[in-house]
PDB file of N, CA, C and O in Angstrom:
ATOM      1  N   MET A   1      20.657  -8.659  29.610  1.00  0.00           N
ATOM      2  CA  MET A   1      20.512  -7.472  28.788  1.00  0.00           C
ATOM      3  C   MET A   1      19.026  -7.103  28.730  1.00  0.00           C
ATOM      4  O   MET A   1      18.174  -7.962  28.502  1.00  0.00           O
ATOM      5  N   PHE A   2      18.730  -5.835  28.935  1.00  0.00           N
ATOM      6  CA  PHE A   2      17.352  -5.343  28.917  1.00  0.00           C
ATOM      7  C   PHE A   2      16.963  -4.934  27.506  1.00  0.00           C
ATOM      8  O   PHE A   2      17.650  -4.126  26.880  1.00  0.00           O
ATOM      9  N   ILE A   3      15.878  -5.480  27.007  1.00  0.00           N
ATOM     10  CA  ILE A   3      15.362  -5.113  25.687  1.00  0.00           C
ATOM     11  C   ILE A   3      13.991  -4.490  25.903  1.00  0.00           C
ATOM     12  O   ILE A   3      13.040  -5.176  26.278  1.00  0.00           O
ATOM     13  N   PRO A   4      13.893  -3.172  25.660  1.00  0.00           N
ATOM     14  CA  PRO A   4      12.596  -2.521  25.878  1.00  0.00           C
ATOM     15  C   PRO A   4      11.566  -3.006  24.862  1.00  0.00           C
ATOM     16  O   PRO A   4      11.887  -3.253  23.700  1.00  0.00           O
ATOM     17  N   GLN A   5      10.341  -3.133  25.318  1.00  0.00           N
ATOM     18  CA  GLN A   5       9.270  -3.522  24.415  1.00  0.00           C
ATOM     19  C   GLN A   5       8.627  -2.274  23.846  1.00  0.00           C
ATOM     20  O   GLN A   5       8.349  -1.315  24.566  1.00  0.00           O
ATOM     21  N   VAL A   6       8.397  -2.300  22.556  1.00  0.00           N
ATOM     22  CA  VAL A   6       7.737  -1.185  21.888  1.00  0.00           C
ATOM     23  C   VAL A   6       6.264  -1.545  21.766  1.00  0.00           C
ATOM     24  O   VAL A   6       5.902  -2.572  21.192  1.00  0.00           O
ATOM     25  N   THR A   7       5.429  -0.682  22.316  1.00  0.00           N
ATOM     26  CA  THR A   7       3.997  -0.910  22.225  1.00  0.00           C
ATOM     27  C   THR A   7       3.438  -0.059  21.107  1.00  0.00           C
ATOM     28  O   THR A   7       3.568   1.165  21.121  1.00  0.00           O
ATOM     29  N   MET A   8       2.815  -0.707  20.139  1.00  0.00           N
ATOM     30  CA  MET A   8       2.228   0.017  19.027  1.00  0.00           C
ATOM     31  C   MET A   8       0.818   0.433  19.423  1.00  0.00           C
ATOM     32  O   MET A   8       0.004  -0.389  19.843  1.00  0.00           O
ATOM     33  N   VAL A   9       0.551   1.711  19.282  1.00  0.00           N
ATOM     34  CA  VAL A   9      -0.784   2.206  19.561  1.00  0.00           C
ATOM     35  C   VAL A   9      -1.699   1.757  18.434  1.00  0.00           C
ATOM     36  O   VAL A   9      -1.343   1.850  17.259  1.00  0.00           O
ATOM     37  N   LYS A  10      -2.857   1.278  18.791  1.00  0.00           N
ATOM     38  CA  LYS A  10      -3.807   0.808  17.782  1.00  0.00           C
ATOM     39  C   LYS A  10      -5.068   1.646  17.861  1.00  0.00           C
ATOM     40  O   LYS A  10      -5.367   2.257  18.886  1.00  0.00           O
ATOM     41  N   THR A  11      -5.788   1.661  16.774  1.00  0.00           N
ATOM     42  CA  THR A  11      -7.049   2.379  16.716  1.00  0.00           C
ATOM     43  C   THR A  11      -8.083   1.477  16.061  1.00  0.00           C
ATOM     44  O   THR A  11      -7.751   0.447  15.474  1.00  0.00           O
ATOM     45  N   THR A  12      -9.300   1.869  16.169  1.00  0.00           N
ATOM     46  CA  THR A  12     -10.390   1.102  15.573  1.00  0.00           C
ATOM     47  C   THR A  12     -11.009   1.914  14.450  1.00  0.00           C
ATOM     48  O   THR A  12     -11.269   3.107  14.606  1.00  0.00           O
ATOM     49  N   ILE A  13     -11.244   1.268  13.324  1.00  0.00           N
ATOM     50  CA  ILE A  13     -11.966   1.923  12.237  1.00  0.00           C
ATOM     51  C   ILE A  13     -13.216   1.100  11.951  1.00  0.00           C
ATOM     52  O   ILE A  13     -13.197  -0.130  12.007  1.00  0.00           O
ATOM     53  N   ALA A  14     -14.281   1.793  11.650  1.00  0.00           N
ATOM     54  CA  ALA A  14     -15.543   1.104  11.372  1.00  0.00           C
ATOM     55  C   ALA A  14     -15.635   0.784   9.885  1.00  0.00           C
ATOM     56  O   ALA A  14     -15.481   1.663   9.037  1.00  0.00           O
ATOM     57  N   VAL A  15     -15.881  -0.461   9.588  1.00  0.00           N
ATOM     58  CA  VAL A  15     -16.112  -0.883   8.205  1.00  0.00           C
ATOM     59  C   VAL A  15     -17.356  -1.768   8.200  1.00  0.00           C
ATOM     60  O   VAL A  15     -17.720  -2.368   9.211  1.00  0.00           O
ATOM     61  N   SER A  16     -17.981  -1.829   7.063  1.00  0.00           N
ATOM     62  CA  SER A  16     -19.167  -2.675   6.941  1.00  0.00           C
ATOM     63  C   SER A  16     -18.740  -4.142   6.961  1.00  0.00           C
ATOM     64  O   SER A  16     -17.585  -4.457   6.673  1.00  0.00           O
ATOM     65  N   PRO A  17     -19.648  -5.020   7.293  1.00  0.00           N
ATOM     66  CA  PRO A  17     -19.313  -6.449   7.257  1.00  0.00           C
ATOM     67  C   PRO A  17     -18.827  -6.913   5.879  1.00  0.00           C
ATOM     68  O   PRO A  17     -17.961  -7.783   5.791  1.00  0.00           O
ATOM     69  N   SER A  18     -19.375  -6.340   4.811  1.00  0.00           N
ATOM     70  CA  SER A  18     -18.929  -6.765   3.476  1.00  0.00           C
ATOM     71  C   SER A  18     -17.491  -6.313   3.213  1.00  0.00           C
ATOM     72  O   SER A  18     -16.724  -7.034   2.573  1.00  0.00           O
ATOM     73  N   THR A  19     -17.121  -5.125   3.702  1.00  0.00           N
ATOM     74  CA  THR A  19     -15.730  -4.662   3.564  1.00  0.00           C
ATOM     75  C   THR A  19     -14.805  -5.549   4.380  1.00  0.00           C
ATOM     76  O   THR A  19     -13.728  -5.919   3.911  1.00  0.00           O
ATOM     77  N   ARG A  20     -15.207  -5.889   5.585  1.00  0.00           N
ATOM     78  CA  ARG A  20     -14.419  -6.792   6.428  1.00  0.00           C
ATOM     79  C   ARG A  20     -14.200  -8.119   5.715  1.00  0.00           C
ATOM     80  O   ARG A  20     -13.096  -8.664   5.731  1.00  0.00           O
ATOM     81  N   ASP A  21     -15.255  -8.639   5.090  1.00  0.00           N
ATOM     82  CA  ASP A  21     -15.146  -9.916   4.389  1.00  0.00           C
ATOM     83  C   ASP A  21     -14.203  -9.821   3.190  1.00  0.00           C
ATOM     84  O   ASP A  21     -13.453 -10.756   2.912  1.00  0.00           O
ATOM     85  N   LEU A  22     -14.242  -8.693   2.484  1.00  0.00           N
ATOM     86  CA  LEU A  22     -13.312  -8.488   1.361  1.00  0.00           C
ATOM     87  C   LEU A  22     -11.874  -8.430   1.856  1.00  0.00           C
ATOM     88  O   LEU A  22     -10.982  -9.015   1.241  1.00  0.00           O
ATOM     89  N   LEU A  23     -11.642  -7.733   2.959  1.00  0.00           N
ATOM     90  CA  LEU A  23     -10.297  -7.675   3.532  1.00  0.00           C
ATOM     91  C   LEU A  23      -9.831  -9.073   3.917  1.00  0.00           C
ATOM     92  O   LEU A  23      -8.698  -9.459   3.632  1.00  0.00           O
ATOM     93  N   ARG A  24     -10.698  -9.816   4.556  1.00  0.00           N
ATOM     94  CA  ARG A  24     -10.365 -11.189   4.948  1.00  0.00           C
ATOM     95  C   ARG A  24      -9.987 -12.034   3.731  1.00  0.00           C
ATOM     96  O   ARG A  24      -9.030 -12.807   3.772  1.00  0.00           O
ATOM     97  N   ALA A  25     -10.749 -11.874   2.653  1.00  0.00           N
ATOM     98  CA  ALA A  25     -10.497 -12.657   1.437  1.00  0.00           C
ATOM     99  C   ALA A  25      -9.156 -12.293   0.802  1.00  0.00           C
ATOM    100  O   ALA A  25      -8.526 -13.133   0.159  1.00  0.00           O
ATOM    101  N   LEU A  26      -8.718 -11.051   0.977  1.00  0.00           N
ATOM    102  CA  LEU A  26      -7.442 -10.614   0.405  1.00  0.00           C
ATOM    103  C   LEU A  26      -6.246 -11.025   1.255  1.00  0.00           C
ATOM    104  O   LEU A  26      -5.106 -10.992   0.789  1.00  0.00           O
ATOM    105  N   GLY A  27      -6.502 -11.405   2.480  1.00  0.00           N
ATOM    106  CA  GLY A  27      -5.420 -11.747   3.389  1.00  0.00           C
ATOM    107  C   GLY A  27      -4.883 -13.148   3.174  1.00  0.00           C
ATOM    108  O   GLY A  27      -5.505 -14.003   2.543  1.00  0.00           O
ATOM    109  N   LYS A  28      -3.693 -13.339   3.732  1.00  0.00           N
ATOM    110  CA  LYS A  28      -3.075 -14.655   3.737  1.00  0.00           C
ATOM    111  C   LYS A  28      -3.119 -15.173   5.172  1.00  0.00           C
ATOM    112  O   LYS A  28      -3.339 -14.402   6.106  1.00  0.00           O
ATOM    113  N   LYS A  29      -2.915 -16.442   5.343  1.00  0.00           N
ATOM    114  CA  LYS A  29      -2.938 -17.027   6.679  1.00  0.00           C
ATOM    115  C   LYS A  29      -1.948 -16.284   7.581  1.00  0.00           C
ATOM    116  O   LYS A  29      -0.776 -16.130   7.238  1.00  0.00           O
ATOM    117  N   GLY A  30      -2.425 -15.837   8.710  1.00  0.00           N
ATOM    118  CA  GLY A  30      -1.574 -15.138   9.668  1.00  0.00           C
ATOM    119  C   GLY A  30      -1.570 -13.629   9.506  1.00  0.00           C
ATOM    120  O   GLY A  30      -1.044 -12.925  10.368  1.00  0.00           O
ATOM    121  N   ASP A  31      -2.142 -13.113   8.423  1.00  0.00           N
ATOM    122  CA  ASP A  31      -2.213 -11.660   8.215  1.00  0.00           C
ATOM    123  C   ASP A  31      -3.171 -11.014   9.202  1.00  0.00           C
ATOM    124  O   ASP A  31      -4.224 -11.567   9.523  1.00  0.00           O
ATOM    125  N   THR A  32      -2.796  -9.854   9.670  1.00  0.00           N
ATOM    126  CA  THR A  32      -3.723  -9.026  10.427  1.00  0.00           C
ATOM    127  C   THR A  32      -4.399  -8.088   9.437  1.00  0.00           C
ATOM    128  O   THR A  32      -3.961  -7.959   8.294  1.00  0.00           O
ATOM    129  N   TYR A  33      -5.461  -7.441   9.880  1.00  0.00           N
ATOM    130  CA  TYR A  33      -6.090  -6.451   9.003  1.00  0.00           C
ATOM    131  C   TYR A  33      -5.084  -5.348   8.677  1.00  0.00           C
ATOM    132  O   TYR A  33      -5.085  -4.815   7.568  1.00  0.00           O
ATOM    133  N   ASP A  34      -4.233  -5.008   9.633  1.00  0.00           N
ATOM    134  CA  ASP A  34      -3.201  -3.998   9.399  1.00  0.00           C
ATOM    135  C   ASP A  34      -2.273  -4.431   8.269  1.00  0.00           C
ATOM    136  O   ASP A  34      -1.943  -3.625   7.399  1.00  0.00           O
ATOM    137  N   ASP A  35      -1.852  -5.684   8.271  1.00  0.00           N
ATOM    138  CA  ASP A  35      -0.993  -6.215   7.201  1.00  0.00           C
ATOM    139  C   ASP A  35      -1.666  -6.066   5.836  1.00  0.00           C
ATOM    140  O   ASP A  35      -1.047  -5.628   4.866  1.00  0.00           O
ATOM    141  N   ILE A  36      -2.940  -6.437   5.783  1.00  0.00           N
ATOM    142  CA  ILE A  36      -3.677  -6.406   4.517  1.00  0.00           C
ATOM    143  C   ILE A  36      -3.822  -4.975   4.014  1.00  0.00           C
ATOM    144  O   ILE A  36      -3.584  -4.694   2.840  1.00  0.00           O
ATOM    145  N   ILE A  37      -4.214  -4.073   4.910  1.00  0.00           N
ATOM    146  CA  ILE A  37      -4.413  -2.670   4.517  1.00  0.00           C
ATOM    147  C   ILE A  37      -3.103  -2.042   4.079  1.00  0.00           C
ATOM    148  O   ILE A  37      -3.076  -1.317   3.084  1.00  0.00           O
ATOM    149  N   LEU A  38      -2.008  -2.303   4.798  1.00  0.00           N
ATOM    150  CA  LEU A  38      -0.701  -1.761   4.392  1.00  0.00           C
ATOM    151  C   LEU A  38      -0.297  -2.262   3.015  1.00  0.00           C
ATOM    152  O   LEU A  38       0.209  -1.493   2.197  1.00  0.00           O
ATOM    153  N   ARG A  39      -0.517  -3.551   2.751  1.00  0.00           N
ATOM    154  CA  ARG A  39      -0.180  -4.113   1.436  1.00  0.00           C
ATOM    155  C   ARG A  39      -1.008  -3.442   0.337  1.00  0.00           C
ATOM    156  O   ARG A  39      -0.481  -3.119  -0.728  1.00  0.00           O
ATOM    157  N   LEU A  40      -2.291  -3.234   0.593  1.00  0.00           N
ATOM    158  CA  LEU A  40      -3.151  -2.566  -0.390  1.00  0.00           C
ATOM    159  C   LEU A  40      -2.692  -1.134  -0.645  1.00  0.00           C
ATOM    160  O   LEU A  40      -2.683  -0.681  -1.789  1.00  0.00           O
ATOM    161  N   LEU A  41      -2.314  -0.423   0.408  1.00  0.00           N
ATOM    162  CA  LEU A  41      -1.851   0.960   0.248  1.00  0.00           C
ATOM    163  C   LEU A  41      -0.537   1.022  -0.520  1.00  0.00           C
ATOM    164  O   LEU A  41      -0.354   1.895  -1.368  1.00  0.00           O
ATOM    165  N   ARG A  42       0.375   0.103  -0.227  1.00  0.00           N
ATOM    166  CA  ARG A  42       1.646   0.077  -0.973  1.00  0.00           C
ATOM    167  C   ARG A  42       1.401  -0.235  -2.447  1.00  0.00           C
ATOM    168  O   ARG A  42       1.978   0.403  -3.329  1.00  0.00           O
ATOM    169  N   ASP A  43       0.549  -1.212  -2.706  1.00  0.00           N
ATOM    170  CA  ASP A  43       0.223  -1.555  -4.097  1.00  0.00           C
ATOM    171  C   ASP A  43      -0.410  -0.373  -4.821  1.00  0.00           C
ATOM    172  O   ASP A  43      -0.111  -0.124  -5.989  1.00  0.00           O
ATOM    173  N   ALA A  44      -1.279   0.353  -4.131  1.00  0.00           N
ATOM    174  CA  ALA A  44      -1.925   1.525  -4.733  1.00  0.00           C
ATOM    175  C   ALA A  44      -0.882   2.587  -5.065  1.00  0.00           C
ATOM    176  O   ALA A  44      -0.984   3.253  -6.095  1.00  0.00           O
ATOM    177  N   GLY A  45       0.120   2.751  -4.200  1.00  0.00           N
ATOM    178  CA  GLY A  45       1.190   3.715  -4.465  1.00  0.00           C
ATOM    179  C   GLY A  45       1.975   3.350  -5.714  1.00  0.00           C
ATOM    180  O   GLY A  45       2.277   4.213  -6.537  1.00  0.00           O
ATOM    181  N   TRP A  46       2.309   2.055  -5.857  1.00  0.00           N
ATOM    182  CA  TRP A  46       3.030   1.605  -7.051  1.00  0.00           C
ATOM    183  C   TRP A  46       2.180   1.770  -8.294  1.00  0.00           C
ATOM    184  O   TRP A  46       2.686   2.153  -9.349  1.00  0.00           O
ATOM    185  N   LYS A  47       0.889   1.485  -8.178  1.00  0.00           N
ATOM    186  CA  LYS A  47      -0.009   1.634  -9.329  1.00  0.00           C
ATOM    187  C   LYS A  47      -0.088   3.099  -9.745  1.00  0.00           C
ATOM    188  O   LYS A  47      -0.086   3.405 -10.937  1.00  0.00           O
ATOM    189  N   ARG A  48      -0.156   4.001  -8.778  1.00  0.00           N
ATOM    190  CA  ARG A  48      -0.201   5.436  -9.074  1.00  0.00           C
ATOM    191  C   ARG A  48       1.088   5.879  -9.767  1.00  0.00           C
ATOM    192  O   ARG A  48       1.048   6.653 -10.723  1.00  0.00           O
ATOM    193  N   MET A  49       2.229   5.384  -9.282  1.00  0.00           N
ATOM    194  CA  MET A  49       3.516   5.739  -9.883  1.00  0.00           C
ATOM    195  C   MET A  49       3.598   5.201 -11.309  1.00  0.00           C
ATOM    196  O   MET A  49       4.078   5.895 -12.206  1.00  0.00           O
ATOM    197  N   ASP A  50       3.137   3.975 -11.524  1.00  0.00           N
ATOM    198  CA  ASP A  50       3.145   3.379 -12.856  1.00  0.00           C
ATOM    199  C   ASP A  50       2.264   4.187 -13.812  1.00  0.00           C
ATOM    200  O   ASP A  50       2.643   4.421 -14.960  1.00  0.00           O
ATOM    201  N   THR A  51       1.106   4.605 -13.344  1.00  0.00           N
ATOM    202  CA  THR A  51       0.204   5.420 -14.166  1.00  0.00           C
ATOM    203  C   THR A  51       0.868   6.740 -14.538  1.00  0.00           C
ATOM    204  O   THR A  51       0.763   7.192 -15.679  1.00  0.00           O
ATOM    205  N   LEU A  52       1.548   7.357 -13.581  1.00  0.00           N
ATOM    206  CA  LEU A  52       2.240   8.621 -13.836  1.00  0.00           C
ATOM    207  C   LEU A  52       3.337   8.439 -14.882  1.00  0.00           C
ATOM    208  O   LEU A  52       3.451   9.242 -15.808  1.00  0.00           O
ATOM    209  N   TRP A  53       4.151   7.376 -14.736  1.00  0.00           N
ATOM    210  CA  TRP A  53       5.226   7.128 -15.705  1.00  0.00           C
ATOM    211  C   TRP A  53       4.662   6.885 -17.099  1.00  0.00           C
ATOM    212  O   TRP A  53       5.194   7.395 -18.085  1.00  0.00           O
ATOM    213  N   ASN A  54       3.589   6.108 -17.183  1.00  0.00           N
ATOM    214  CA  ASN A  54       2.979   5.844 -18.490  1.00  0.00           C
ATOM    215  C   ASN A  54       2.434   7.120 -19.114  1.00  0.00           C
ATOM    216  O   ASN A  54       2.520   7.302 -20.329  1.00  0.00           O
ATOM    217  N   GLU A  55       1.880   7.996 -18.302  1.00  0.00           N
ATOM    218  CA  GLU A  55       1.376   9.272 -18.813  1.00  0.00           C
ATOM    219  C   GLU A  55       2.522  10.142 -19.329  1.00  0.00           C
ATOM    220  O   GLU A  55       2.390  10.796 -20.364  1.00  0.00           O
ATOM    221  N   ILE A  56       3.637  10.151 -18.614  1.00  0.00           N
ATOM    222  CA  ILE A  56       4.810  10.912 -19.055  1.00  0.00           C
ATOM    223  C   ILE A  56       5.304  10.383 -20.402  1.00  0.00           C
ATOM    224  O   ILE A  56       5.595  11.162 -21.309  1.00  0.00           O
ATOM    225  N   LEU A  57       5.396   9.066 -20.527  1.00  0.00           N
ATOM    226  CA  LEU A  57       5.857   8.476 -21.786  1.00  0.00           C
ATOM    227  C   LEU A  57       4.868   8.724 -22.917  1.00  0.00           C
ATOM    228  O   LEU A  57       5.269   9.017 -24.044  1.00  0.00           O
ATOM    229  N   ARG A  58       3.579   8.606 -22.619  1.00  0.00           N
ATOM    230  CA  ARG A  58       2.545   8.796 -23.639  1.00  0.00           C
ATOM    231  C   ARG A  58       2.538  10.235 -24.161  1.00  0.00           C
ATOM    232  O   ARG A  58       2.277  10.468 -25.341  1.00  0.00           O
ATOM    233  N   ASN A  59       2.822  11.186 -23.291  1.00  0.00           N
ATOM    234  CA  ASN A  59       2.807  12.602 -23.678  1.00  0.00           C
ATOM    235  C   ASN A  59       4.178  13.104 -24.128  1.00  0.00           C
ATOM    236  O   ASN A  59       4.376  14.306 -24.305  1.00  0.00           O
ATOM    237  N   ASN A  60       5.125  12.176 -24.312  1.00  0.00           N
ATOM    238  CA  ASN A  60       6.484  12.531 -24.740  1.00  0.00           C
ATOM    239  C   ASN A  60       7.117  13.582 -23.837  1.00  0.00           C
ATOM    240  O   ASN A  60       7.795  14.493 -24.311  1.00  0.00           O
ATOM    241  N   GLU A  61       6.889  13.447 -22.525  1.00  0.00           N
ATOM    242  CA  GLU A  61       7.465  14.383 -21.562  1.00  0.00           C
ATOM    243  C   GLU A  61       8.754  13.839 -20.951  1.00  0.00           C
ATOM    244  O   GLU A  61       9.382  14.503 -20.126  1.00  0.00           O
ATOM    245  N   PHE A  62       9.146  12.635 -21.355  1.00  0.00           N
ATOM    246  CA  PHE A  62      10.342  12.012 -20.812  1.00  0.00           C
ATOM    247  C   PHE A  62      11.576  12.603 -21.479  1.00  0.00           C
ATOM    248  O   PHE A  62      11.644  12.700 -22.704  1.00  0.00           O
ATOM    249  N   ILE A  63      12.544  12.993 -20.670  1.00  0.00           N
ATOM    250  CA  ILE A  63      13.815  13.509 -21.188  1.00  0.00           C
ATOM    251  C   ILE A  63      14.902  12.524 -20.764  1.00  0.00           C
ATOM    252  O   ILE A  63      15.156  12.362 -19.571  1.00  0.00           O
ATOM    253  N   PRO A  64      15.542  11.870 -21.723  1.00  0.00           N
ATOM    254  CA  PRO A  64      16.614  10.936 -21.370  1.00  0.00           C
ATOM    255  C   PRO A  64      17.733  11.656 -20.619  1.00  0.00           C
ATOM    256  O   PRO A  64      18.003  12.827 -20.887  1.00  0.00           O
ATOM    257  N   PRO A  65      18.385  10.968 -19.682  1.00  0.00           N
ATOM    258  CA  PRO A  65      19.439  11.603 -18.883  1.00  0.00           C
ATOM    259  C   PRO A  65      20.551  12.237 -19.718  1.00  0.00           C
ATOM    260  O   PRO A  65      21.087  13.276 -19.334  1.00  0.00           O
ATOM    261  N   ASP A  66      20.907  11.627 -20.858  1.00  0.00           N
ATOM    262  CA  ASP A  66      21.998  12.186 -21.661  1.00  0.00           C
ATOM    263  C   ASP A  66      21.589  13.472 -22.381  1.00  0.00           C
ATOM    264  O   ASP A  66      22.438  14.147 -22.962  1.00  0.00           O
ATOM    265  N   GLU A  67      20.300  13.818 -22.349  1.00  0.00           N
ATOM    266  CA  GLU A  67      19.851  15.069 -22.964  1.00  0.00           C
ATOM    267  C   GLU A  67      19.656  16.182 -21.939  1.00  0.00           C
ATOM    268  O   GLU A  67      19.276  17.296 -22.297  1.00  0.00           O
ATOM    269  N   LEU A  68      19.912  15.889 -20.684  1.00  0.00           N
ATOM    270  CA  LEU A  68      19.748  16.909 -19.638  1.00  0.00           C
ATOM    271  C   LEU A  68      20.892  17.882 -19.633  1.00  0.00           C
ATOM    272  O   LEU A  68      20.915  18.804 -18.818  1.00  0.00           O
TER     273      LEU A  68
END
């Protein structure tokens, strides 16, 4: 059975050595920089969503489903 290989196109981004070191420190054994950056971006998305929900609750903008 033939299984085609998918080649992921990669790019290079320039970061300072201190940024590289911070990324390395955030990684786990076996993580690529791509893994670390994706995890940070996903976490940032959840943090943004949490902030939005808290703002809605704080401003009493939440409408319970049974009141719709």
